[in-house]
C-alpha positions as CSV (number, residue, x, y, z in Angstrom):
1,X,0.0,0.0,0.0
2,X,1.2,3.5,-0.8
3,X,2.6,5.8,1.8
4,X,-0.1,8.0,3.3
5,X,0.2,11.7,2.4
6,X,-1.9,14.6,3.6
7,X,-5.7,14.4,3.4
8,X,-7.2,17.0,1.1
9,X,-10.5,17.7,-0.5
10,X,-11.3,16.9,-4.1
11,X,-14.3,17.5,-6.3
12,X,-15.9,14.6,-8.1
13,X,-18.1,14.9,-11.2
14,X,-21.1,12.6,-11.1
15,X,-24.2,11.8,-13.0
16,X,-26.7,14.5,-12.0
17,X,-29.2,13.0,-9.6
18,X,-26.8,10.4,-8.4
19,X,-24.9,12.5,-5.9
20,X,-26.3,10.8,-2.7
21,X,-25.8,7.4,-4.3
22,X,-22.2,8.2,-5.1
23,X,-21.7,9.4,-1.5
24,X,-23.1,6.1,-0.1
25,X,-21.1,4.0,-2.6
26,X,-17.9,5.8,-1.7
27,X,-18.4,5.4,2.0
28,X,-19.2,1.7,1.7
29,X,-16.3,1.0,-0.7
30,X,-13.9,2.8,1.6
31,X,-15.0,0.5,4.4
32,X,-15.2,-2.8,2.4
33,X,-11.8,-2.2,0.8
34,X,-10.1,-1.2,4.0
35,X,-9.4,2.3,2.8
36,X,-10.7,4.3,5.8
37,X,-7.2,5.7,6.3
38,X,-7.4,7.1,2.8
39,X,-11.0,8.0,2.0
40,X,-12.6,9.9,4.9
41,X,-15.7,11.9,4.1
42,X,-18.0,12.4,1.1
43,X,-20.2,15.5,1.2
44,X,-23.1,16.5,-1.1
45,X,-23.6,20.2,-0.5
46,X,-27.3,20.9,-0.1
47,X,-29.4,23.6,1.4
48,X,-33.1,23.6,2.5
49,X,-35.4,25.6,0.2
50,X,-39.1,26.3,0.7
51,X,-41.2,25.6,-2.4
52,X,-44.9,26.2,-2.9
53,X,-46.7,23.3,-4.5
54,X,-50.5,23.3,-4.9
55,X,-50.7,26.3,-2.5
56,X,-48.8,24.5,0.2
57,X,-45.3,25.3,1.5
58,X,-43.0,22.4,1.3
59,X,-39.4,22.3,2.5
60,X,-37.0,20.4,0.2
61,X,-33.2,19.8,0.1
62,X,-31.8,21.3,-3.0
63,X,-28.3,20.4,-4.3
64,X,-26.1,23.5,-4.3
65,X,-23.7,22.0,-6.9
66,X,-25.8,19.5,-8.9
67,X,-23.6,16.8,-10.4
68,X,-20.8,17.3,-7.9
69,X,-19.6,15.5,-4.7
70,X,-16.8,16.7,-2.4
71,X,-14.5,14.0,-1.1
72,X,-11.9,14.2,1.6
73,X,-9.1,11.8,0.9
74,X,-5.4,11.0,0.8
75,X,-4.4,10.8,-2.8
76,X,-2.7,7.5,-3.5
77,X,-2.7,5.3,-6.6
78,X,-5.1,2.9,-4.9
79,X,-7.5,5.5,-3.4
80,X,-7.6,7.4,-6.7
81,X,-8.4,4.2,-8.5
82,X,-11.2,3.2,-6.0
83,X,-12.8,6.7,-6.1
84,X,-12.5,7.0,-9.9
85,X,-14.2,3.6,-10.4
86,X,-17.0,4.2,-7.9
87,X,-20.4,3.7,-9.8
88,X,-21.8,7.1,-10.8
89,X,-18.5,8.9,-10.7
90,X,-17.6,10.3,-14.1
91,X,-14.2,11.8,-13.0
92,X,-12.4,14.3,-10.8
93,X,-12.6,18.0,-11.4
94,X,-9.1,19.4,-12.0
95,X,-7.7,16.2,-13.6
96,X,-6.2,16.8,-17.0
97,X,-6.9,13.3,-18.2
98,X,-4.3,10.8,-19.5
99,X,-3.7,9.4,-16.0
100,X,-2.9,12.7,-14.3
101,X,-4.1,13.0,-10.7
102,X,-6.4,15.9,-9.9
103,X,-5.5,19.1,-8.1
104,X,-7.1,19.4,-4.6
105,X,-9.2,22.3,-3.5
106,X,-7.3,25.0,-1.6
107,X,-7.9,25.0,2.2
108,X,-9.7,28.4,1.9
109,X,-11.9,27.1,-0.9
110,X,-13.1,24.1,1.1
111,X,-13.5,26.1,4.3
112,X,-15.6,28.6,2.5
113,X,-17.8,25.9,0.9
114,X,-18.3,23.8,4.1
115,X,-18.9,26.8,6.3
116,X,-21.9,27.8,4.2
117,X,-23.4,24.5,5.3
118,X,-22.4,24.7,9.0
119,X,-19.6,22.2,8.5
120,X,-15.9,22.3,9.0
121,X,-13.0,20.9,7.0
122,X,-10.7,20.5,10.0
123,X,-9.9,17.4,11.9
124,X,-11.9,16.4,15.0
125,X,-10.9,18.1,18.2
126,X,-8.5,16.6,20.8
127,X,-10.8,17.7,23.6
128,X,-12.5,15.2,25.9
129,X,-15.7,15.3,27.9
130,X,-14.9,15.9,31.5
131,X,-11.7,17.8,30.7
132,X,-11.1,21.1,32.4
133,X,-10.6,24.2,30.2
134,X,-10.2,27.9,30.7
135,X,-12.4,30.1,28.4
136,X,-10.3,32.8,26.8
137,X,-12.9,34.8,24.8
138,X,-16.5,36.1,25.0
139,X,-18.9,36.6,27.9
140,X,-17.4,33.8,30.0
141,X,-13.8,34.9,29.4
142,X,-11.3,33.9,32.2
143,X,-13.7,31.3,33.7
144,X,-12.7,27.7,34.1
145,X,-15.1,24.8,33.6
146,X,-15.6,21.2,32.6
147,X,-16.5,20.1,29.1
148,X,-19.9,18.4,29.0
149,X,-20.3,18.1,25.2
150,X,-18.2,18.3,22.0
151,X,-19.6,19.2,18.6
152,X,-16.7,18.5,16.2
153,X,-18.8,19.3,13.1
154,X,-19.6,22.9,14.3
155,X,-16.3,23.2,16.3
156,X,-18.2,24.0,19.6
157,X,-17.9,22.9,23.2
158,X,-20.4,23.0,26.0
159,X,-18.6,23.9,29.2
160,X,-20.2,24.0,32.7
161,X,-18.9,27.0,34.6
162,X,-19.6,28.1,38.1
163,X,-21.4,31.5,37.9
164,X,-22.6,33.1,41.2
165,X,-22.5,29.7,42.9
166,X,-24.6,27.9,40.2
167,X,-23.4,25.7,37.4
168,X,-24.2,27.4,34.0
169,X,-23.6,25.8,30.6
170,X,-21.7,27.9,28.1
171,X,-21.3,27.2,24.4
172,X,-17.9,28.2,23.1
173,X,-15.8,27.8,20.0
174,X,-12.8,25.4,20.1
175,X,-10.6,28.4,19.5
176,X,-12.0,30.2,22.7
177,X,-10.6,27.8,25.3
178,X,-7.2,26.6,26.7
179,X,-6.7,23.2,28.2
180,X,-5.9,23.3,31.9
181,X,-3.4,21.0,33.6
């Protein structure tokens, strides 16, 4: 197996209407072929839209980029082959053909795209529930508390702090806390 490089985001071109099927196929192929260390996440960017049908409002998920799926992966010959040959995938965006590997999205591009959908491109936190942290920013700045919940996708922590003798739950960003010894 090839040496693991850095995981990056790539854009796949798919048959329109097959985006969710491609996502499912990619995830199951990564697992069944032992490629979880190379193929991490597949994302179909969607947003909720309200449509009026027969005089009734109806909420539907609309694809933001029809015909495209984002995939977070380590580019190796094997992972490239598996993703390229997933049913419904017609190719990588940014590949010049004739066997050339595609260019990944720039970090600021994927951060921008995923943040529009309340997601994050960064790795899960190294925080743990029950860990003591000091809040460094916001209304609870300089207070110390215990982590009660971790939301890796939105990069938020719930921290119980002692406020006027009562435990109060504060929601803070990963970047607004420091670990305490």
